[in-house]
N, CA, C, O and the ligand as a Tripos MOL2 file, in Angstrom:
@<TRIPOS>MOLECULE
protein
  229   227    58     0     0
PROTEIN
NO_CHARGES

@<TRIPOS>ATOM
      1 N         -53.2180  -32.5100   59.4610 N.3       1 MET1
      2 CA        -52.9800  -31.4920   60.5060 C.3       1 MET1
      3 C         -51.4710  -31.1750   60.6030 C.2       1 MET1
      4 O         -50.6230  -32.0530   60.7580 O.2       1 MET1
      5 N         -51.1990  -29.8680   60.5030 N.am      2 LYS2
      6 CA        -49.8160  -29.4680   60.5480 C.3       2 LYS2
      7 C         -49.3480  -29.3300   62.0320 C.2       2 LYS2
      8 O         -50.1460  -29.0050   62.9110 O.2       2 LYS2
      9 N         -48.1190  -29.5690   62.2690 N.am      3 LYS3
     10 CA        -47.6640  -29.3640   63.6760 C.3       3 LYS3
     11 C         -47.5100  -27.8640   63.8830 C.2       3 LYS3
     12 O         -47.0520  -27.1110   63.0230 O.2       3 LYS3
     13 N         -47.9240  -27.4870   65.0820 N.am      4 THR4
     14 CA        -47.8320  -26.0550   65.4020 C.3       4 THR4
     15 C         -46.7170  -25.8470   66.3970 C.2       4 THR4
     16 O         -46.5890  -26.5640   67.3890 O.2       4 THR4
     17 N         -45.9380  -24.8690   66.1090 N.am      5 LYS5
     18 CA        -44.8150  -24.5730   66.9710 C.3       5 LYS5
     19 C         -45.3290  -23.4730   67.9710 C.2       5 LYS5
     20 O         -45.8080  -22.4080   67.5810 O.2       5 LYS5
     21 N         -45.1960  -23.8050   69.2340 N.am      6 LYS6
     22 CA        -45.5770  -22.8130   70.2440 C.3       6 LYS6
     23 C         -44.3130  -22.1250   70.7430 C.2       6 LYS6
     24 O         -43.5070  -22.6910   71.4810 O.2       6 LYS6
     25 N         -44.1780  -20.8680   70.3020 N.am      7 LYS7
     26 CA        -42.9800  -20.1790   70.7240 C.3       7 LYS7
     27 C         -43.4050  -18.7760   71.1270 C.2       7 LYS7
     28 O         -43.9690  -18.0120   70.3440 O.2       7 LYS7
     29 N         -43.1110  -18.4790   72.3690 N.am      8 LYS8
     30 CA        -43.4930  -17.1460   72.8750 C.3       8 LYS8
     31 C         -42.2940  -16.2010   72.8500 C.2       8 LYS8
     32 O         -41.3380  -16.3610   73.6090 O.2       8 LYS8
     33 N         -42.3680  -15.2390   71.9800 N.am      9 GLY9
     34 CA        -41.2950  -14.2440   71.9160 C.3       9 GLY9
     35 C         -41.5380  -13.2560   73.0420 C.2       9 GLY9
     36 O         -42.6780  -12.9830   73.4180 O.2       9 GLY9
     37 N         -40.4540  -12.7320   73.5670 N.am     10 LYS10
     38 CA        -40.6190  -11.8100   74.6870 C.3      10 LYS10
     39 C         -40.6210  -10.3970   74.1580 C.2      10 LYS10
     40 O         -39.6380   -9.9230   73.5880 O.2      10 LYS10
     41 N         -41.7490   -9.7290   74.3570 N.am     11 GLY11
     42 CA        -41.7620   -8.2920   74.0400 C.3      11 GLY11
     43 C         -41.9190   -8.0360   72.5410 C.2      11 GLY11
     44 O         -42.5510   -7.0580   72.1410 O.2      11 GLY11
     45 N         -41.3700   -8.8750   71.7480 N.am     12 LYS12
     46 CA        -41.4060   -8.6720   70.3040 C.3      12 LYS12
     47 C         -42.6020   -9.3370   69.7110 C.2      12 LYS12
     48 O         -42.7470  -10.5560   69.8120 O.2      12 LYS12
     49 N         -43.4640   -8.5770   69.0970 N.am     13 LYS13
     50 CA        -44.6310   -9.1380   68.4890 C.3      13 LYS13
     51 C         -44.4990   -9.2490   67.0060 C.2      13 LYS13
     52 O         -44.2220   -8.2710   66.3110 O.2      13 LYS13
     53 N         -44.7040  -10.4630   66.5190 N.am     14 ARG14
     54 CA        -44.6340  -10.6360   65.0710 C.3      14 ARG14
     55 C         -45.9520  -10.1390   64.4380 C.2      14 ARG14
     56 O         -47.0310  -10.2150   65.0270 O.2      14 ARG14
     57 N         -45.8060   -9.6560   63.2750 N.am     15 ARG15
     58 CA        -47.0340   -9.1460   62.6130 C.3      15 ARG15
     59 C         -47.3000  -10.0540   61.4240 C.2      15 ARG15
     60 O         -46.3960  -10.5450   60.7470 O.2      15 ARG15
     61 N         -48.5720  -10.2420   61.2150 N.am     16 PHE16
     62 CA        -49.0100  -11.1320   60.1070 C.3      16 PHE16
     63 C         -50.0270  -10.3910   59.3110 C.2      16 PHE16
     64 O         -50.8850   -9.6690   59.8180 O.2      16 PHE16
     65 N         -49.8800  -10.6160   57.9930 N.am     17 TYR17
     66 CA        -50.7920   -9.9180   57.0740 C.3      17 TYR17
     67 C         -51.4650  -10.9630   56.1760 C.2      17 TYR17
     68 O         -50.8950  -11.9760   55.7690 O.2      17 TYR17
     69 N         -52.7140  -10.6270   55.9110 N.am     18 CYS18
     70 CA        -53.4770  -11.5090   55.0100 C.3      18 CYS18
     71 C         -52.7880  -11.5030   53.6700 C.2      18 CYS18
     72 O         -52.4070  -10.4490   53.1600 O.2      18 CYS18
     73 N         -52.6260  -12.6900   53.0950 N.am     19 SER19
     74 CA        -51.9240  -12.8030   51.8000 C.3      19 SER19
     75 C         -52.8430  -12.3890   50.6860 C.2      19 SER19
     76 O         -52.3940  -12.2210   49.5520 O.2      19 SER19
     77 N         -54.1120  -12.2180   50.9660 N.am     20 VAL20
     78 CA        -55.0270  -11.8050   49.8670 C.3      20 VAL20
     79 C         -55.2990  -10.3400   49.8860 C.2      20 VAL20
     80 O         -55.0790   -9.6610   48.8830 O.2      20 VAL20
     81 N         -55.7830   -9.8130   51.0180 N.am     21 CYS21
     82 CA        -56.1950   -8.4260   51.0440 C.3      21 CYS21
     83 C         -55.1410   -7.5440   51.7010 C.2      21 CYS21
     84 O         -55.1490   -6.3240   51.5390 O.2      21 CYS21
     85 N         -54.2340   -8.1730   52.4420 N.am     22 GLY22
     86 CA        -53.1120   -7.4300   53.0250 C.3      22 GLY22
     87 C         -53.3670   -6.7650   54.3860 C.2      22 GLY22
     88 O         -52.5050   -6.0590   54.9110 O.2      22 GLY22
     89 N         -54.5080   -6.9900   54.9260 N.am     23 ARG23
     90 CA        -54.7950   -6.3790   56.2470 C.3      23 ARG23
     91 C         -54.0550   -7.1710   57.3150 C.2      23 ARG23
     92 O         -53.6990   -8.3380   57.1550 O.2      23 ARG23
     93 N         -53.8540   -6.4720   58.3880 N.am     24 GLU24
     94 CA        -53.0890   -7.1160   59.4760 C.3      24 GLU24
     95 C         -54.0540   -8.0750   60.2370 C.2      24 GLU24
     96 O         -55.2030   -7.7550   60.5420 O.2      24 GLU24
     97 N         -53.4940   -9.2560   60.5080 N.am     25 ILE25
     98 CA        -54.2580  -10.2180   61.1970 C.3      25 ILE25
     99 C         -53.4600  -10.7890   62.3530 C.2      25 ILE25
    100 O         -52.2440  -10.6070   62.4140 O.2      25 ILE25
    101 N         -54.1240  -11.4770   63.2730 N.am     26 SER26
    102 CA        -53.4300  -12.0290   64.3990 C.3      26 SER26
    103 C         -52.7510  -13.3400   63.9950 C.2      26 SER26
    104 O         -53.1030  -13.9740   63.0000 O.2      26 SER26
    105 N         -51.7760  -13.7100   64.8000 N.am     27 GLU27
    106 CA        -51.0730  -14.9830   64.5020 C.3      27 GLU27
    107 C         -52.0480  -16.1640   64.5090 C.2      27 GLU27
    108 O         -51.9130  -17.1150   63.7380 O.2      27 GLU27
    109 N         -53.0060  -16.0720   65.3790 N.am     28 GLU28
    110 CA        -54.0400  -17.1660   65.4500 C.3      28 GLU28
    111 C         -54.7680  -17.2270   64.0630 C.2      28 GLU28
    112 O         -54.9470  -18.3030   63.4930 O.2      28 GLU28
    113 N         -55.1590  -16.0870   63.5700 N.am     29 GLU29
    114 CA        -55.8430  -16.1130   62.2550 C.3      29 GLU29
    115 C         -54.9010  -16.6250   61.1800 C.2      29 GLU29
    116 O         -55.2810  -17.4480   60.3470 O.2      29 GLU29
    117 N         -53.6940  -16.1390   61.2040 N.am     30 TYR30
    118 CA        -52.7390  -16.5200   60.2270 C.3      30 TYR30
    119 C         -52.5750  -18.0430   60.1690 C.2      30 TYR30
    120 O         -52.5480  -18.6410   59.0930 O.2      30 TYR30
    121 N         -52.4700  -18.6380   61.3240 N.am     31 GLU31
    122 CA        -52.2770  -20.0750   61.3720 C.3      31 GLU31
    123 C         -53.5830  -20.8090   61.0440 C.2      31 GLU31
    124 O         -53.5790  -21.8250   60.3490 O.2      31 GLU31
    125 N         -54.6600  -20.2960   61.5380 N.am     32 ALA32
    126 CA        -55.9100  -20.9910   61.3080 C.3      32 ALA32
    127 C         -56.4300  -20.9350   59.8920 C.2      32 ALA32
    128 O         -57.0550  -21.8720   59.3960 O.2      32 ALA32
    129 N         -56.1550  -19.8060   59.2490 N.am     33 TYR33
    130 CA        -56.7470  -19.5960   57.9330 C.3      33 TYR33
    131 C         -55.7280  -19.5780   56.7660 C.2      33 TYR33
    132 O         -55.9420  -18.9970   55.7020 O.2      33 TYR33
    133 N         -54.5800  -20.2780   57.0660 N.am     34 ASP34
    134 CA        -53.6390  -20.4640   55.8960 C.3      34 ASP34
    135 C         -53.0160  -19.1680   55.4480 C.2      34 ASP34
    136 O         -52.7610  -19.0020   54.2550 O.2      34 ASP34
    137 N         -52.7570  -18.2320   56.3580 N.am     35 GLY35
    138 CA        -52.1500  -16.9800   55.9880 C.3      35 GLY35
    139 C         -53.1240  -15.9380   55.4340 C.2      35 GLY35
    140 O         -52.7170  -14.9450   54.8310 O.2      35 GLY35
    141 N         -54.4040  -16.1830   55.6480 N.am     36 MET36
    142 CA        -55.4130  -15.2310   55.2190 C.3      36 MET36
    143 C         -56.1770  -14.7610   56.4170 C.2      36 MET36
    144 O         -56.1340  -15.3910   57.4740 O.2      36 MET36
    145 N         -56.8960  -13.6350   56.2680 N.am     37 CYS37
    146 CA        -57.8390  -13.2660   57.2780 C.3      37 CYS37
    147 C         -59.1000  -14.1120   57.0920 C.2      37 CYS37
    148 O         -59.2640  -14.7320   56.0410 O.2      37 CYS37
    149 N         -59.9370  -14.1490   58.0210 N.am     38 TRP38
    150 CA        -61.0320  -15.0850   57.9590 C.3      38 TRP38
    151 C         -61.9810  -14.7500   56.8150 C.2      38 TRP38
    152 O         -62.6170  -15.6320   56.2400 O.2      38 TRP38
    153 N         -62.0650  -13.4570   56.4930 N.am     39 GLU39
    154 CA        -62.9660  -13.0550   55.4340 C.3      39 GLU39
    155 C         -62.5120  -13.5620   54.0650 C.2      39 GLU39
    156 O         -63.3370  -14.0080   53.2670 O.2      39 GLU39
    157 N         -61.1950  -13.4990   53.7860 N.am     40 CYS40
    158 CA        -60.7210  -14.0190   52.5550 C.3      40 CYS40
    159 C         -60.7250  -15.5500   52.5430 C.2      40 CYS40
    160 O         -60.9610  -16.1830   51.5130 O.2      40 CYS40
    161 N         -60.4680  -16.1000   53.6720 N.am     41 TRP41
    162 CA        -60.6050  -17.5390   53.8220 C.3      41 TRP41
    163 C         -62.0300  -18.0190   53.5580 C.2      41 TRP41
    164 O         -62.2700  -19.0260   52.8940 O.2      41 TRP41
    165 N         -62.9560  -17.2460   54.1110 N.am     42 ASP42
    166 CA        -64.3360  -17.5640   53.8720 C.3      42 ASP42
    167 C         -64.7040  -17.4390   52.4170 C.2      42 ASP42
    168 O         -65.4710  -18.2360   51.8770 O.2      42 ASP42
    169 N         -64.1310  -16.3970   51.7740 N.am     43 ASP43
    170 CA        -64.3390  -16.2310   50.3030 C.3      43 ASP43
    171 C         -63.8530  -17.3900   49.5530 C.2      43 ASP43
    172 O         -64.5460  -17.8730   48.6580 O.2      43 ASP43
    173 N         -62.6670  -17.8830   49.8710 N.am     44 GLN44
    174 CA        -62.0730  -19.0370   49.1980 C.3      44 GLN44
    175 C         -62.9390  -20.2890   49.3900 C.2      44 GLN44
    176 O         -63.1640  -21.0680   48.4640 O.2      44 GLN44
    177 N         -63.3960  -20.4410   50.5840 N.am     45 MET45
    178 CA        -64.2340  -21.6070   50.8690 C.3      45 MET45
    179 C         -65.4830  -21.5700   49.9820 C.2      45 MET45
    180 O         -65.9290  -22.5830   49.4440 O.2      45 MET45
    181 N         -66.0170  -20.3730   49.8570 N.am     46 THR46
    182 CA        -67.2630  -20.1470   49.0450 C.3      46 THR46
    183 C         -66.9390  -20.4930   47.5930 C.2      46 THR46
    184 O         -67.6900  -21.2030   46.9240 O.2      46 THR46
    185 N         -65.8100  -19.9780   47.1270 N.am     47 GLU47
    186 CA        -65.4090  -20.2130   45.7150 C.3      47 GLU47
    187 C         -65.2580  -21.7150   45.4950 C.2      47 GLU47
    188 O         -65.7000  -22.2470   44.4770 O.2      47 GLU47
    189 N         -64.6290  -22.3960   46.4600 N.am     48 GLU48
    190 CA        -64.4190  -23.8280   46.2600 C.3      48 GLU48
    191 C         -65.7030  -24.5740   46.2150 C.2      48 GLU48
    192 O         -65.8690  -25.4860   45.4050 O.2      48 GLU48
    193 N         -66.6440  -24.1990   47.0900 N.am     49 SER49
    194 CA        -67.8860  -24.9350   47.0980 C.3      49 SER49
    195 C         -68.7150  -24.5710   45.8530 C.2      49 SER49
    196 O         -69.5060  -25.3730   45.3570 O.2      49 SER49
    197 N         -68.5090  -23.3510   45.3730 N.am     50 GLU50
    198 CA        -69.2140  -22.9490   44.1220 C.3      50 GLU50
    199 C         -68.6570  -23.7890   42.9800 C.2      50 GLU50
    200 O         -69.4110  -24.1860   42.0910 O.2      50 GLU50
    201 N         -67.4050  -24.0590   42.9820 N.am     51 MET51
    202 CA        -66.8370  -24.9000   41.9440 C.3      51 MET51
    203 C         -67.3850  -26.3390   42.0470 C.2      51 MET51
    204 O         -67.6060  -27.0010   41.0330 O.2      51 MET51
    205 N         -67.5850  -26.7780   43.2100 N.am     52 MET52
    206 CA        -68.0800  -28.1520   43.4120 C.3      52 MET52
    207 C         -69.5550  -28.2900   43.1110 C.2      52 MET52
    208 O         -70.0160  -29.3100   42.6000 O.2      52 MET52
    209 N         -70.3060  -27.2040   43.4510 N.am     53 PHE53
    210 CA        -71.7490  -27.3070   43.2370 C.3      53 PHE53
    211 C         -72.2030  -26.3510   42.1600 C.2      53 PHE53
    212 O         -73.3840  -26.0110   42.0980 O.2      53 PHE53
    213 N         -71.3100  -25.9180   41.3260 N.am     54 GLY54
    214 CA        -71.6520  -24.8570   40.3830 C.3      54 GLY54
    215 C         -72.7840  -25.1890   39.5100 C.2      54 GLY54
    216 O         -73.5340  -24.2890   39.1310 O.2      54 GLY54
    217 N         -72.9710  -26.4410   39.1500 N.am     55 ASP55
    218 CA        -73.9620  -26.7740   38.1570 C.3      55 ASP55
    219 C         -75.3670  -26.9950   38.8030 C.2      55 ASP55
    220 O         -76.3900  -27.0570   38.1210 O.2      55 ASP55
    221 N         -75.3490  -27.1050   40.1060 N.am     56 VAL56
    222 CA        -76.6400  -27.4280   40.8080 C.3      56 VAL56
    223 C         -77.5980  -26.2330   40.6910 C.2      56 VAL56
    224 O         -78.7790  -26.4270   40.4060 O.2      56 VAL56
    225 N         -77.1170  -25.0130   40.9020 N.am     57 MET57
    226 CA        -78.0230  -23.8940   40.8740 C.3      57 MET57
    227 C         -78.1720  -23.4730   39.4530 C.2      57 MET57
    228 O         -78.9030  -22.5260   39.1620 O.2      57 MET57
    229 ZN        -57.9400  -10.8140   53.7720 Zn       58 ZN58
@<TRIPOS>BOND
     1     1     2 1
     2     2     3 1
     3     3     4 2
     4     3     5 am
     5     5     6 1
     6     6     7 1
     7     7     8 2
     8     7     9 am
     9     9    10 1
    10    10    11 1
    11    11    12 2
    12    11    13 am
    13    13    14 1
    14    14    15 1
    15    15    16 2
    16    15    17 am
    17    17    18 1
    18    18    19 1
    19    19    20 2
    20    19    21 am
    21    21    22 1
    22    22    23 1
    23    23    24 2
    24    23    25 am
    25    25    26 1
    26    26    27 1
    27    27    28 2
    28    27    29 am
    29    29    30 1
    30    30    31 1
    31    31    32 2
    32    31    33 am
    33    33    34 1
    34    34    35 1
    35    35    36 2
    36    35    37 am
    37    37    38 1
    38    38    39 1
    39    39    40 2
    40    39    41 am
    41    41    42 1
    42    42    43 1
    43    43    44 2
    44    43    45 am
    45    45    46 1
    46    46    47 1
    47    47    48 2
    48    47    49 am
    49    49    50 1
    50    50    51 1
    51    51    52 2
    52    51    53 am
    53    53    54 1
    54    54    55 1
    55    55    56 2
    56    55    57 am
    57    57    58 1
    58    58    59 1
    59    59    60 2
    60    59    61 am
    61    61    62 1
    62    62    63 1
    63    63    64 2
    64    63    65 am
    65    65    66 1
    66    66    67 1
    67    67    68 2
    68    67    69 am
    69    69    70 1
    70    70    71 1
    71    71    72 2
    72    71    73 am
    73    73    74 1
    74    74    75 1
    75    75    76 2
    76    75    77 am
    77    77    78 1
    78    78    79 1
    79    79    80 2
    80    79    81 am
    81    81    82 1
    82    82    83 1
    83    83    84 2
    84    83    85 am
    85    85    86 1
    86    86    87 1
    87    87    88 2
    88    87    89 am
    89    89    90 1
    90    90    91 1
    91    91    92 2
    92    91    93 am
    93    93    94 1
    94    94    95 1
    95    95    96 2
    96    95    97 am
    97    97    98 1
    98    98    99 1
    99    99   100 2
   100    99   101 am
   101   101   102 1
   102   102   103 1
   103   103   104 2
   104   103   105 am
   105   105   106 1
   106   106   107 1
   107   107   108 2
   108   107   109 am
   109   109   110 1
   110   110   111 1
   111   111   112 2
   112   111   113 am
   113   113   114 1
   114   114   115 1
   115   115   116 2
   116   115   117 am
   117   117   118 1
   118   118   119 1
   119   119   120 2
   120   119   121 am
   121   121   122 1
   122   122   123 1
   123   123   124 2
   124   123   125 am
   125   125   126 1
   126   126   127 1
   127   127   128 2
   128   127   129 am
   129   129   130 1
   130   130   131 1
   131   131   132 2
   132   131   133 am
   133   133   134 1
   134   134   135 1
   135   135   136 2
   136   135   137 am
   137   137   138 1
   138   138   139 1
   139   139   140 2
   140   139   141 am
   141   141   142 1
   142   142   143 1
   143   143   144 2
   144   143   145 am
   145   145   146 1
   146   146   147 1
   147   147   148 2
   148   147   149 am
   149   149   150 1
   150   150   151 1
   151   151   152 2
   152   151   153 am
   153   153   154 1
   154   154   155 1
   155   155   156 2
   156   155   157 am
   157   157   158 1
   158   158   159 1
   159   159   160 2
   160   159   161 am
   161   161   162 1
   162   162   163 1
   163   163   164 2
   164   163   165 am
   165   165   166 1
   166   166   167 1
   167   167   168 2
   168   167   169 am
   169   169   170 1
   170   170   171 1
   171   171   172 2
   172   171   173 am
   173   173   174 1
   174   174   175 1
   175   175   176 2
   176   175   177 am
   177   177   178 1
   178   178   179 1
   179   179   180 2
   180   179   181 am
   181   181   182 1
   182   182   183 1
   183   183   184 2
   184   183   185 am
   185   185   186 1
   186   186   187 1
   187   187   188 2
   188   187   189 am
   189   189   190 1
   190   190   191 1
   191   191   192 2
   192   191   193 am
   193   193   194 1
   194   194   195 1
   195   195   196 2
   196   195   197 am
   197   197   198 1
   198   198   199 1
   199   199   200 2
   200   199   201 am
   201   201   202 1
   202   202   203 1
   203   203   204 2
   204   203   205 am
   205   205   206 1
   206   206   207 1
   207   207   208 2
   208   207   209 am
   209   209   210 1
   210   210   211 1
   211   211   212 2
   212   211   213 am
   213   213   214 1
   214   214   215 1
   215   215   216 2
   216   215   217 am
   217   217   218 1
   218   218   219 1
   219   219   220 2
   220   219   221 am
   221   221   222 1
   222   222   223 1
   223   223   224 2
   224   223   225 am
   225   225   226 1
   226   226   227 1
   227   227   228 2
@<TRIPOS>SUBSTRUCTURE
     1 MET1         2 RESIDUE 1 A MET
     2 LYS2         6 RESIDUE 1 A LYS
     3 LYS3        10 RESIDUE 1 A LYS
     4 THR4        14 RESIDUE 1 A THR
     5 LYS5        18 RESIDUE 1 A LYS
     6 LYS6        22 RESIDUE 1 A LYS
     7 LYS7        26 RESIDUE 1 A LYS
     8 LYS8        30 RESIDUE 1 A LYS
     9 GLY9        34 RESIDUE 1 A GLY
    10 LYS10       38 RESIDUE 1 A LYS
    11 GLY11       42 RESIDUE 1 A GLY
    12 LYS12       46 RESIDUE 1 A LYS
    13 LYS13       50 RESIDUE 1 A LYS
    14 ARG14       54 RESIDUE 1 A ARG
    15 ARG15       58 RESIDUE 1 A ARG
    16 PHE16       62 RESIDUE 1 A PHE
    17 TYR17       66 RESIDUE 1 A TYR
    18 CYS18       70 RESIDUE 1 A CYS
    19 SER19       74 RESIDUE 1 A SER
    20 VAL20       78 RESIDUE 1 A VAL
    21 CYS21       82 RESIDUE 1 A CYS
    22 GLY22       86 RESIDUE 1 A GLY
    23 ARG23       90 RESIDUE 1 A ARG
    24 GLU24       94 RESIDUE 1 A GLU
    25 ILE25       98 RESIDUE 1 A ILE
    26 SER26      102 RESIDUE 1 A SER
    27 GLU27      106 RESIDUE 1 A GLU
    28 GLU28      110 RESIDUE 1 A GLU
    29 GLU29      114 RESIDUE 1 A GLU
    30 TYR30      118 RESIDUE 1 A TYR
    31 GLU31      122 RESIDUE 1 A GLU
    32 ALA32      126 RESIDUE 1 A ALA
    33 TYR33      130 RESIDUE 1 A TYR
    34 ASP34      134 RESIDUE 1 A ASP
    35 GLY35      138 RESIDUE 1 A GLY
    36 MET36      142 RESIDUE 1 A MET
    37 CYS37      146 RESIDUE 1 A CYS
    38 TRP38      150 RESIDUE 1 A TRP
    39 GLU39      154 RESIDUE 1 A GLU
    40 CYS40      158 RESIDUE 1 A CYS
    41 TRP41      162 RESIDUE 1 A TRP
    42 ASP42      166 RESIDUE 1 A ASP
    43 ASP43      170 RESIDUE 1 A ASP
    44 GLN44      174 RESIDUE 1 A GLN
    45 MET45      178 RESIDUE 1 A MET
    46 THR46      182 RESIDUE 1 A THR
    47 GLU47      186 RESIDUE 1 A GLU
    48 GLU48      190 RESIDUE 1 A GLU
    49 SER49      194 RESIDUE 1 A SER
    50 GLU50      198 RESIDUE 1 A GLU
    51 MET51      202 RESIDUE 1 A MET
    52 MET52      206 RESIDUE 1 A MET
    53 PHE53      210 RESIDUE 1 A PHE
    54 GLY54      214 RESIDUE 1 A GLY
    55 ASP55      218 RESIDUE 1 A ASP
    56 VAL56      222 RESIDUE 1 A VAL
    57 MET57      226 RESIDUE 1 A MET
    58 ZN58       229 GROUP 0 **** ****
């Protein structure tokens, strides 16, 4: 678990973008999904499990 910095900027909102598809995401998503939107994160999870269980199907 990484340590999370709780810092509330006043008035200035930081913008975060998915590192895979480039769409704008919320800071919560950015932190929760490793800089990706949940859809790309979900894709990666699927790819990883496909690599692990690739021979089963
Ligand atoms: Zn994305």
